[in-house]
N, C-alpha and C positions, 0 to 999 in steps of 0.2 A: 504493500500500500504506500509506503514512503516513496518508492521509485515512481509510482503512478502519480502521486500528488506533486512531486517535483516536476514531472514532465508537464503536467497541466499548468503549473505556474509559469513555466518557460513559454508555453503556447500563449497564455494570457499576456505575458509581458511583451511578446512579439507583436500582438495585436493592439497594444496600447491600452488594454482594458484594466491593467493593474500596475501599480508602481513597485510592487514587491517582487523582485526577481531574485531567485535563489542562485547566488554565484557559486561556482565550484570552489571547494576549499583548496587553498594553496598546499602543495605537497610539503612534506616534512623536510625533504632534501632534494635538491637538484645540484648535480656536480658534473664536471667534465674532467676526463683523464686523457692525456695525449700519448700514453704508452700502454696500450692494452696488453701487449706481450709481457711487459713487466708485471702486470697484475696477474696474468695467467701463471707466470713463473712462481709468484708468491703463493697463490692459492694451491697450485699443484704440489707444492712442497709439503702441504699438510693433508694431502689426499692419499691415504695409505690403504684404502680398500675401495672396491667398486661402488658399493651402495653406502653412501655416507651422508648423514644429515649435518647441517651446520646452522649456527645461530649468528645473525648479524645484529650488532648493536650500533646505533647511530648516535652521534653527539656533535656538539659544535667543534670538537677537537679532531674528529675524523671518524673512521669506520673500523670496527673490530670484528673479525670473524672468528668464531670459536667452534672447535670440533673436539669430540672426546670418544673414548672407547672403554666400556665396562668399568668406569670409575677408576681406572688405573693409569690412563694416558689422556692428556689434554693438550691441545695446541691452540695457539692464538696467532692471528695475522693482524698486525697493526698497520692500518693505512691512514697516516696522519693527513690532516687537511692540506698541509704544505705540498703533498704529492699531486694535488689536483690543480689544474689551471683555473678552475671555477668551483666554488664551494658555497652554496647558498643554503643555510640551515635555518629553519623557522619552527621546528617542533618544540613543544613544551615537554621537558624531561628528556629521556633517552629511549626512543622506540626500539623494540626488539622484534625480530621476526625470523622464522625458520625457512630454509630453502634446502633443496638437494644440492650438495656440493658438486657432484658429478655433472648435473644438469647445468649449474651455474658456470663451471669451467668450460664445458663443451659449448655453451652458448657464447661465452666470451671469445672462444677460438674462432667462431664464424666471423668475428670482426677483425681478426688478425690477417693482414696481407703480407706475404713474404717480401722482405726488403723495404717495407713501408711502415712508418710509425703511425698507426691509426689513432684517431681521436673519437672518444665515445662519451655520450651523455647518459648519466644515470638519473632516474627519478623514482622516488618512493613517497607515498603509495600512489598507485594508479587508481582508476575508478573502482576496481574490484580488489583493492589491496595488493595489486601485482607490483613487482619490481620491473620497471620499464627501462629498456636500453635502446639507444638510437645513435647511429653514426652521424658525425657532423662534419666530415671531411669534404663532401661534395654537395653542391647545390642542385645538381642534376639527378643524383641517385641517393637513396637512403636505405640503409639496412635497419630494420626495426624488430625488436623482440620483446615478448612479455614472459616473465617467469612467475608462476604461481607461488605464493608464499603461504605459510601456515603459522598457527600459533605455536611459538617455540616451547619445547620441553624445558623444564627446570634443570639447570646445571646440577648434575647429581653429586658433585663433591667440591669441596672448597680447595681451590688450588693455591691458597694463601702460602706464599713462599717466605720462610723465615730463615735468615742466615744461621749457620751452625754455631757461630761464636763471634767474638769481637773482630777476629781476622777472617776475611772471606776465604772460602775454600773453593778455588776455581782454577781453570787453566784455559788457554786459548790455543787451538791447534788448527792447522790448515784444513779447510772443509773437505778437500779431496782425500787427505790422509785419514781423517776421522771416518768418513764413509767407507774407505777401503778396509780399515781395521775392523769395523763392525761387520762388514760383508764377509770378511775372512773368518770371523769367529762363529759362523753358523754351525750349530749342532742341533739336531732334531729335538725339540722339547727342552732345550737346555736353558740355563740362566747364565748371565754374564756378571762376573765380579769385577768391580772397578776399585782399584786401590791407589790411593795417593799417599806418598810419603815424602817428608821434607829432607831426609838425608839418606842417600843422595836424592835431590829433587827429581821425582819421576812419577809417571802415570802408568799403571799396568791394567790391561784388559785381559781377563782370564776366563776361558770357557772350559767346562768340564762335561764330558759325555762319555763316549767309548774310550776316549783318551783325553789328554789335556792340551790346550792350545793357549799360548800366552803371547801378548804383544806389549812391548815396553816402549814408552816415549821418555827419553832421558832429556831433561831440560838443558843442561849445559852442553850435552853432546851435539845437539842440533837445534839451535835457537830459531832457525828459519822455519822448522817444522812445528816446534812447540814454542809459540811466540811469547807466552806469558805463563807464570806459574805462581800461585799463592797457596801455601799450606804450612801450618805450624804443628801438625800432629798427624799420625797415621790414621787414615780414614779408609774404611772398606765397607761396601754395600753391594748387594746382588740385585739384578734387575732381569725381568723376563725378557728373553731375547727378542720376541716379536714386537714388544713395545719399544725396546731400545733401537731396533732396526728402523722402526717407523720414523724416528727422529732424523734419519739421514737418507733413507731409501729413495726419496724423491727430490733431493736437492737439485735445483735447476742447473743445467749444463753451463749457463752463464756465470753462476757462482763458482763452479769448478774451474772454468776457464780464467776467471779473474783472480783465481788463487786466493780467495777471501779466507778469513779466519772464522771459526765457529767457537763460541765461548761455552764452556761446560762448568756448571756450578753445582755443588752439593750443599743442600740446606739441612736444617734441623730434621732429624729423623731419617735422613737419607734421601729426602726428596731431591730428585735430579732435575735440573733446568738446563736445556740446550738451546742456544740462541744462534740464529743465522741472520745475515743481512742480505737482502735482495734489492738490486738497483731497479728503480722504476723511472729513471731519468730518460728523457727523450734523446735518442742517439743524434749526434751531430756529424756533419760531413767531415769536419776536421778532427777534433778530439772532444769526446763527450764531457770532459771535466776542466778544460783549459780555455780561457777566453783569449781574445786577440792580443791582450797585453802580456800574456804568459802567466797570469795568476790562476791557480787551481781553484775551481769552484766546487763547493760541497755538492755531492750527488744526492738526489732524492732517493731515500732508502725506505723499504718496507721492512719492518722488524718482525721476525718469526720467533716464537717461543714455544718450546715443548716442555711439558711437566710429566715426569714419570715417577710413579710411586715404587719404592723398593719392595722386594720380596721380604716377607716376614718369616723367620724361622718358626717351625711348628712348636718348638720348645717354648717360644715366647708368646 
């Protein structure tokens, strides 16, 4: 009945019989991004299975996408408003809605043209609470898509990350090396033990199955590989392999190619946080980060965070 009544009022307004015209409500968010491929890379990095739901949270500061698995693994993609060439936010509060992550990524891929940095407009909500996407590169042609949204599920666990002590326990390692190490540690149904020790400063990944496999990163032996290390006590926790692998299995090739670093932090209770940086800067014909005067410009970066709960010993 509400839709019929609204339609009647519009008809009356068009005939000049009534001054009360129902104006469509302005959307909560309208924004434009000039590097769709960068956003695809960021979202693909948290897509660890085929059918996966995601929650999007909107705010004046940007967009956060959240995915999780069985209360043991959670990932967040932070798309700050500075990444967008246009960001018009008019909502009260912080709207949240659910989407299929696979559908969202596949839809964004249709806007990607090889060798061309596409610009896309996002709008939420549409007339039926859809997420609307539209290309804005050409005046003669337009690609348009609607993604059905749903009421989001409640996040099933608190990812609140608390430092393990006054001195942070973390290390920064080349993303390619971290991915390769975790891939090499695969044992069916196994867990991975991560050990940090201050003397000598080192990080050990250890898998136990039909045999033992151990990978060591020595801080002083190769500072190019292990770029930073902070630890004042021996720390050891185990993590289920499939959850640990999800933190690196879909790192974009652009991150591997740029030889970026990934930061790994262990918090109170063994909560593991893995952070990656994905560039969403529009490529330049000359150099993406250096201007004509030779000064390096800060790149627009999407922040990716994974949180993995440790395995708990049956005795405890």
